[in-house]
N, C-alpha and C positions, 0 to 999 in steps of 0.2 A: 779123439782130437780131429779126425778127418771129418766127422759129422759137423763139428763146430766150424771148421774151415769152410764148409760148403753152405753154412747157414745163410738164410736170407738177410740182406741188409735192410733194416727198418728205419735207420736214420743215417743220412749222409751229409756231412758238412764240408763245403768246398770253398776255399779261398776267402774265408770269413774274416771280416775286420769289424771290430767293435770300438766305437769312439763316442765321447761326449764333447760335442763341438769340435774344437781343434785338438783335443787331447785323445790320443790313441790309447786304448786300454789293452786290446789284444789284436793281433793281425796274423795273416797267413795261416789260419787254422784249417786243417784238413784232417778229417777222421771219419770213421764209419762205426756204427753200432749194429751188431748182428742180433737176430732174433734169439732170445734166450741168454744174452749176455748179462752179466752184472758188471756194468761199465762204470769205472771209477773216474771222476774228474778230480784230480788232486794237485796239490802244490801248496806253497807257504801262504800265510795270510797276506792279502793284498795282491794276489796274482791274477784276480779276475774270475775266480770260480763262480761266484754268485752272479756276476754280470753275465757270464756265458749262459748260466742256467736261465736267467730272465729272457735272454734272446731265444733260447731253444723252446721256451714256453710261449713265445709269441707276445711277450709283454713289452719288448723293445725291438725296434727294427734295426738290423745291422747296417753299418756304413757301406759294406761291400760284401759280395759273396752270396752263397745260398745255403739254406737249411731245408733239406728234402726229407719228407716222411713217405716211405714207400714210393719213392721216385717222384713225389709231388712237391714242388718248391712252395714252401709255406708262404713266402712273401710275393709270389706271383698271383695269389688268389685274391679275390675281393673279400671284404670283411665277413660277409655271411659264410662264404665257402671256408675261409680260414677258421672261423669259429666252429664250424662243423668238424673240420679236421682235428682241431684242438680238443674236442670232446673224446677223442681216442687216447688222450693222455691223462694220467692221474698224478697228483702232486701231494707229497707230504712235506709241509713247511716245518722249519725248525721248532716253532712253538706249538705246532698242531693247527693253529689258525682256526680254532673252533669258535662259533658264535657263543659267547658266554651266556646270553639270555635264552638260548635254546637248549633243550636236553640233547644228550648224545644221539638219541633216536631221531629227533627233529633235525639235527645237523646232517645226519645221513640221508634223511628223506628229502631235504631241500633240493639237491640236484636232480633227484628222480621226479619230483613234482614239476621242475622247470623244463627238463630236457627229455622226458619220456611221456608216453601216453598210458602208463600203468595206472590201474585203479588203486584206491586206498588200501584194499586188502593185499594186493600184489606188492605195493610199496612196503607195507608193514612186514611182509614175508622177506623181502629183499634186505630190509634193515636188520632183521633178526639173523639172517644168513650171514651177512657181511660182518656183523659183530661177533658171531660165533667163529668165523674164520680167523679173527685176530685175538681170540680168547677173551672176549668181553660179553659173552652171552649173559643175559640178565641185567645188564647195565644200561638198557635203553632209556630208562627214565631218570638217570642221573644227569646232573649238570656238570660241565667241565670242571668247575671249582671243587667238586666233590671227588675228583679223581686224582690219583698220584701223577707225577710227571710221566712215568712210563706208560700209565694207562691212557693219559691224554694223547701220547704219541700213537698208541695203538688205535685209539678212537679216530685220530686224524688219518691214519692209514686206512681204516675201514671206510671213511668217507672218500678217500682217494680211489677206493675200489668200487664206489657206488655205481659207476657207469661202465664197469667191466673194461677198463682201459687196456690197450695193447702195450703201452709203455708206462712204467711207473717212475716218476722222478722223486728223488729224495734230497732235501737241502740240509746237510749236516744232521742226519737223523739221530746220532748219538749225543748231540749237544745237550748239556744239562743233565745227562743221565749218569748214575753211578755205574761202575764197570759191570756189575752183574746184570743190571737192567739193559745196558748197552749190548751185552752179549746175547741176551734173550731176544732183543729186537733184531739183531743180525740173524739169529736162527729163524725167527718168524719171517723175515724178508726172504730167506732162502726157501723156506717151506712154501710160501706163496708163489715164488718164482717157479718152483718145480711143479706144484700142483695145478697152477693156473696157466702155466706156459707163458708168463709175462716176461718182458724185458725190463731190467732195472738200470736206471742211470742215477748214480749216487755222487753228489758233491760231498767230499769228506777230507779231513786232515787227520782223522783218528786212525792211527796205525793198526791197532788191533782189528778194526773193521776192514780196513783196506786189505790186509793180508788174509783175513778169514774168509771173505766173501768175493773179492774181486777176481774176475776172469779176464778182464781186458780194461784198458783205460788210457788216459793221457795225463801228462805232467806239464803244468803251466809254469813258466818262469817269469817273474815280475820284471826282471832286468831286460831280457830279450823280448818280452811281451808276446810270446808265442809258445807253441808246444815244443818241448825239448826231448821228450821220450814218449813212446807208445808201447802198448802190449800189456801183458799181465804183470802184477807186482814182481813175480819171480823173474820174468824176462827183463824188467827194468833194473832189477838188482844186478843181473848178470851183464847187461849191456849198457845201462844208463850212464850218464856222465857223473862226475863227483857230486854235484848238487843233488841229483836224484838219489844216489846211494846214501848220502848223508841223511836225507829226509826219510828214506824208507828204513834206515837202521837206527835212527835216533831213539833213545830211551829203551832199546832192546825190547821193543813192543810186540815183536812177532809172537803169536801164540804157540805153545808147544805142540798142540794138536789143533790144526785148522778145522773150522766148521765144515768146509767144503772138501770132500774127498779129492785127492789129487793136487791140492794147492800146495804151495811151497812150504816145507817145514822150516822151523826157526833156525836149524843148523845151517841150511843153505842160505837163508836170508841174512846171516851174519857174515858171510864170506866177503 
């Protein structure tokens, strides 16, 4: 735990406000993501999780405040500099967001062709390597429509890894998956985090995933339009307000044996 406490901050959000015109979505957001975190952005539907994610990814400019990656303010940069910084981020979208007219291999090769100087043979090797990392070795020539939902998620994850990002973002990664496939995806995310040393930022309302993989996070409240709890899921259960505890306990969804060693067991989660 001491090593984690001293870990480098890779993302710092300060006094952030998000709005559409005069309508405030979220305000007074302050949090940090440390290197190696599996950072959960959680809260009920309509609380602004996906809106916050779009701002963190540079798709929307905040109304106020700052988003800093390794002490560099994303929105203080010009467009070219901002785009270079954003290449250090990888994203797995809910549906995988693969180009249906391209094979899995072509989907993975696309960012490598556009953003690197690698030759054709080197790109092919990288494609094979990234597919093997997510358990899809041999599926390079398949089209997305030929894959199951869980396989499409893994193919999308392989593409998110294409440029060797420092931070991986996940938008509801378990959405549309059966419980077994969702658990396997959680396990894969942890394997990649540990083997590659990546930092994960995960938008989720799936309790099994939150309790199994989360090491840190924030809870957004749609009524107060801000963060009302921070810390690991176990810490939020112990110290969070009633809304947070109800959310984290609903459905008795805590797994009996968490995927991540040292995470909160279900007995403590039900207190």
